[in-house]
C-alpha positions, 0 to 999 in steps of 0.5 A, a space after each residue: 682913801 683906798 676904796 677897798 680899805 674903806 669898804 672892808 669889814 671884819 667879823 665882830 668875833 675878833 673885837 669880841 676876843 679883844 674885849 673879853 681879854 680886857 674884862 679878864 684884866 678888870 676893864 668894864 666892857 660897857 664902859 670901854 665900848 661907850 668910850 670908843 663909841 661902839 654900840 653893843 649891838 654892833 658886836 651882838 653876833 659873831 656874824 656881824 661885821 665892823 670896819 677895819 678902822 673901828 677894829 684899829 681903834 679897839 686895838 689901840 684903845 685896849 693897849 692904852 687902857 691896859 698899858 700893855 702892848 701885848 694885849 693882842 696876844 691875850 686876845 689870841 689865846 681867847 680866840 684859840 679856845 673859841 675856834 677849837 671846835 673848828 680844829 676838831 672838824 679839821 682833824 677829821 680831814 687830815 692825817 699829817 701836819 703837812 696836810 693840815 697846812 694845805 687846809 689851814 683855816 684862812 684868816 680872810 674867811 674866818 675873820 674877814 677882810 684883814 690879811 693872811 698867815 701864809 705858809 712858805 717853804 723857806 728851805 729844806 730845813 725850814 718852813 715859815 708862817 708869815 703875816 701878810 696884811 691885806 692893806 700893808 700901808 694902812 695896817 702897819 701896827 704890830 698888834 695885827 701881826 701879834 694876834 694872828 701869828 700868836 693864834 697860828 702858833 697856838 693852833 700849831 702847838 695843839 695839833 700833834 702828840 709830838 710838840 711843834 715848837 716855834 724855832 724862832 719868831 721874827 717880829 715887827 714890834 719893839 721889845 717890851 719890858 715884860 714879855 712872859 706871854 710872848 715867850 710862852 707863845 713864841 718861845 725864847 728865840 725872839 727877834 724884834 723891830 723887823 720890817 715884817 713878822 713871821 715864825 720859823 719851824 723845822 721842816 721835819 714837823 711836816 710829817 708829824 701825825 695829827 692827833 685823832 680825837 675819839 668821839 664818845 657819843 654817836 650824835 657828836 657833830 665830828 662823829 657825824 662827819 666821819 660817818 658821813 655816807 657810811 651806807 655808801 661805804 658798804 654799797 659802793 666803795 668808789 663813791 664812798 672814797 670819792 666823797 671822803 676825798 671831796 670832804 677833805 678837799 673842800 676847805 681848800 676852796 675852788 674845788 674842781 674835778 681835776 683836783 679830785 681826780 688827782 687826789 684819787 690817783 686817776 684821770 679826769 676822763 676816768 673819773 667822769 666815766 666811773 661817775 657816768 656808769 653810776 648815772 652821776 655827775 661830779 657837780 651833782 655829787 659835790 652839791 649833794 655832799 655840801 648840802 648834807 655836810 652843811 646841816 651837820 656843821 650847822 648842828 654844831 652851835 660852836 661853829 660860826 656860819 663863817 666857819 661852816 662856809 670855810 669848811 664847805 669851801 665857799 669863798 665867804 659867808 655870803 656865797 654859802 648863804 646864797 647856795 643854802 637858800 637854794 637848797 633849803 629855802 632859808 638862810 643858814 641862820 634861819 635854819 639854825 634858829 628853827 632847829 634849836 
């Protein structure tokens, strides 16, 4: 067995979406878990993990008990409603759909060691979203592609005031007798039994403007993010702009001074000089922004800790937890428990 595969884990939020979809179809959750030998405590927290093998068992048994090969698409709809809060925070960082695609939440970071939805510029007229499993030889089942491409399609469709329809969906699964949910998520132009799965979009949507949500209360978490460092906006416009750019770049991961300088339209040397004039170092500014943002994101209880790690640009939840303990002397989970 592939060692990496056998050691790979997926956050339990994903199987919980599947089980919730089952309950909506009248399947008893406790009985289902007992049937597949999964203890409720294994899925007791969105931060817990299960193996890829166990996830496959949950998917396959869910299809069997419902006799519905599209059950993963129902789970994708439930997942979409559960990550709306993450979308809200993302909308504060991006202006256009093009910018959003550069920051699109990574499947690996949000769900664990499973795969990615990769965005490709197929031609001048077409962009595609391709499902790429982390272990192609071990994860050939159609339900993975259905779930993640279904989730991607639902997310894309809610971003802009102008609709972003799927032009066509090329899927690895065979056609099913009843595909109303598949048509509702992917549109009417479907191609089945392909070697890989991907969605096609018209490239003109790249410049569509994202919907900007209005916040009615000063203590709304998203509002806090948009107002972050407001005093510096008044006192030092350069630092305020620098921090705005850093916040926007964080979800890309691997953030560095060269990328920030390029976003600001300046050189690395010029950025370092302007920081030095203010007795600041880029690494300290970056750490300061992350540490303050971490508290604001953790205050939003609808964001999982893995969501927060993604928004702050850490490779995974473990890396974020390690740094957070240095900042505040406790884990993010412990801090959240003490604050609620």
